[in-house]
N, C-alpha and C positions, 0 to 999 in steps of 0.2 A: 611786585610777587603776590601772589594766591597765597592765602595764612592756610597753613594745615586744616582739613572739615569745612573749608569753605567747599560749595559749590560747584563746580564752574557752570554758568549760562547754554542751554541747550542752544545751537541752532535749529532752526522752523522756518515750515515755508509752506504752500497749498497750492498750488494750480489744476486746471483741469487740464486731461487727456480720459484718453480710450473710454470715449466719452461718462466719465464722472469726477470727482474731484479726488486728485493725489494728496499726501502731507505726507512731508518726509520733515522727520526730525535726529540731531545727532549732537551728541557729547560733546561736544566741542564745536558751539556757537563761529569760532576763526575758520573754518573748515568747510563751511555750510556750501559752496559759491563752489566749489566741487563736485559736494555731494549732490547738488543739485543739477549741475553740467549730467554726472555718470546716470544721474537716474531720467534724468530728460531724452539724454541719448537711446539708452536700455526700451525707455517705454516706446519711441518714434517707432525703433527698432519692430519691437514686437508686432503694432498695428499695422504695419505693411504685411507684416509675416502673414499674423490671423487674424484679419477684420473683418467681419461679414458685409460690413458695412461702406467699404470702400470699393471703389471698383476696380482702383490697381491694385488693390494687395493678391497675394499670392492664394491666402484662401478663398475670393471669389473667382480666380482664376480656374483653380480646382475643383471651383463647384461650378463653372459655367460648361468645367469638360468632362462631368464624372461619366465614369465608364469605359474612362483612358488614359493609360498612365500621364503623369504630369512631374515635370521637374522641379523641384522645390528644393529652399536651400534645406541648409543646418539647422535653422531655428525653427522652422516650420516642422521640420521632420520630429525635432525633437518634442512639439506642442502638440505635435498628432499622436506621438508616441507616452504623452502624460495623460493624454485625452484617452487614450484605448484601455491603456495600464486603470484611469478612474471606470470603466465600466469596469473592466475582468473583477475589478475588486469588488464591484458594491452589485454585482447578477445585472449588472444592465441599467437601475438604476439611473445612474450617470453617462451620458451615453451622445457622444457627438454629432449621433446624424438625425438629429429632434430641430435642424435646422427649417425643414418643409410647415414642421408642425409649428413653431413658431412663427412661419409667414402667413399657418392659416388662419394660427391667432390672433396675427395682428400687428405681429412683433417685426415691422417688414427692413425698420428704416432705424436710424443713431436715438439711443435714446431722447438724448436734446433736442431729437427732433417729435417724438411723439411724446403728445398732448396725456397727459399723468386723467386717472377719472376721477369721480368724487371719493372722500371717504367714504371706507365701509366696507366689510367684509369680502370678498374676491365672492364669484358669484361657485357651486359646486360644479361639476366638469360634467355634460350632459349622458344624459345612459349611455353606458355602451354596449353594445353584443358582441364584439370582434376585438382580438386583443390585435396589436401591431404586430407583427414576424419583427426582429434586429435587425438592424442594416453594419451592427459597428463590427462585427463580427466578421463581415468582407469588404472590408475597409483594410486592404493593405500599403504596407509603409515598405520599402523597399533601402535600406541604407550603404548595398551594393553599387547599384544605378542609381539612386540618390532622384527617385521619382515617388509617389504616392499615387493610387488610386484606388478612387471609391467605385461601388456599385454607381449603374447609371442609372436616372433621375434619383438622387443621392444628393441631398444638400447637408454639409458640416455645418456645424456653430458649436464654435469652441469661450462659447462663455463661462460653460458653465468651471471650468478650471484654467482657463486661458487667463483672468486678470488675479487669481491667488498665486500661481508659476509668476505671470512677470512680476506680485509682487515680492517673492521671493528672491529673484534673480534680482533684482531695482533695491534692493536691501543690502544683499552682497555685494555690489556695484558701488552704493553710496559707502559702506563700510571701506574698503579697499580706497576711493577716490578720496577718502577721506582724514581714513587709517584712527578709526576710533568708534566708537559704537556708534549703528543706523537703528531706525525704525520708519520704516513705506508702510504708509496706507492703501489699499487701491477702492474707492468703495466698502471701505470700510471694510475688507479684506485684509488683517494688519503683521504684520512680519519682522522678525529683527535679524540683525547682526552685529558681532560684538560684545563689547559690553555693555551695559545698562547707567542707568547713573540710579547714583543713591536711592533706595523708597524699590528701584523699578520702574519700567515703562508704565504708566495709568494708565489704563483706558474704559473710556465712558461704553458698556456696553446696549450697545437701543441700539430700536427700531430701522432708523435711519443715519448714519453715519454723517450725515449733514447736522441732525440736529444738537443744539446748545449743550452744556452740561449738567442742565436745571433738567433736563426732560427723561423721564421716565426709566429706568433700566437700573443700570449696577456698576457698579467702580471695582475692577480691579485691579491689578497690576502682573505684572513680567518681569523674567526676572533675561530671559529670551526664549527662541522656540516664537509661535505665532499665535494668533488667534480670527476664525474667520465667522463670519456669519450671513446665513441663508433668510431669503424674509419673504415673504407671500404680502406683508402691507406695504411697499413701498413701491415699488416697480409694478403698479395698476394701471391699465386706460381701457376702454371698453371697446370693445367690438362685435355687433352682431347685438347688440344690446343686451353682454352682458363684463360682467368684467372680470375680467382677464390679468394675470400677474405671469413671468416669464420664467417659473421652474413648472418644468413641463414632466410629463410622467411620460418615457418612454414606450412605457409597455400598453398604453392609451392610447399616446397620440393627442395630451391635452394637457391646459395645465394643474398641472395634483392638486391633489382633495387638500384645502387648505383646513387641516385639523389643526397648526403648528402654523403662528404669526412670525417667529424668529426662533434659529436654533444657531448658538453660539457652543462650536467647537471649540479647543485647546491645545495644537500637535508640534511636533517638533518643529514640520512645516506650517507656511499658508497653503500648500498646495498641499495636504492628507487633509488638515483642520477642516477646504471645504469643500472638498471632495464627502466626508463625511458629515456637516452639514447639509449639504442638496439635498447627496441621500437621505438622510435623516425627514427631511421633509418631503422629498416621495413616499417614503414608507410608510408614515402616520401614526397610526396607532405602534407599532411594530418599532417606532422607532428607539426610545428607550432603552429597550431592553439588546438594541442589537450594537447600539452606544456602550452599553456599561457590558457587551463582550468583550465591546476593542479596548476598554479601561479607556476612553478617552474621554479627559474633563469639558462637560457637557450642561450649555445652559436652555432648556428649551420654555417657548410662552407660547399656548394656548391661545385662542383669540375670545375666553373668555380675561386673562390676564393672569391663570395660574400657575405657576412657575414650578418647572422642574429640574433639582441640579442634580451632575452624576458623578461617579466617580469624585477627584479631588476635586472637582468646581467649587469653589466657595460658598457658603449658605449667606441671603442678602445678610448688610450690614443694622437693616430698618425696613419693618412689614410694609411700609408706604411707600417704596423703591424710592424714594429722593434721594440724591448724593451723597451718599455719608462724605464729613470733612476729611476722611483721608481714604486710603487702599479699603476694599475688604480685607484681602487674605492676597498671598502670592500665589499664581496659578503654577505649577511643576510643569509647561511643556513641553521644555525638551525629556522631560522624562515618560510622556504619553507614548 
């Protein structure tokens, strides 16, 4: 029998899915197996529906038949509605119709197959003299017929929303299966559901979610809600003599100007946190004022290493950025 006040051991697992690293934590180690199975099942279903890199995915079929109505599962219709909501709420800064722009930038295969470029700041975008006409307002999701229709020639990519949305769904699935609190991180997008451990869920916010705990960054804690980080520093590659990254400025059709190295946002769910973080990268210098207007706790790091924190995001515990022995502070994610 566990004595009063003794912390119950956490269950932990990590593996690869959706082209990135998945992390699972549950507050009851004995419930790890059912939680793990529930997360795997959820992610497999989302991969079959939403992957741009699987020839047999529903999204690939929609892209192949652009211009014609295509029957789709409820899961894909849900994912598309999330992506279109992101476009509307950010004035098109987060746009699911940038698939062709990503391909032209060289992101035409799964990330694990795409060689990363040498370290260094991404190249600034080429000078653009014309702006891209947005296609997302012409994407039609028809719930009654269970179909989706995209404009001819448009290729959808759900990478800006589906991963964070998957984290939200997977965290809920894990908490249900395990009957305890759960945290799911997918490529650095972190969602929680249910009770948290004493002291909260500790999260190390860095450039790269694969980094060691000693990596430069900040440790924060959340009792609930989510944190998402968008970065121009990690998913980079060489294409046509330029260093590219994966966050497209939909208004120009090229990788966004890399003013921000990383943007991390806390919100009630990971989907909304990631929409805000991605839009902030695209908005560049206008991002702090926009995030402040939304009252979202946020941490922005530019390529010179200067850190800007907004709303209730805690100030770093030490100037060097080295990991503090404990959390810096709680993030009131559920109140954001």
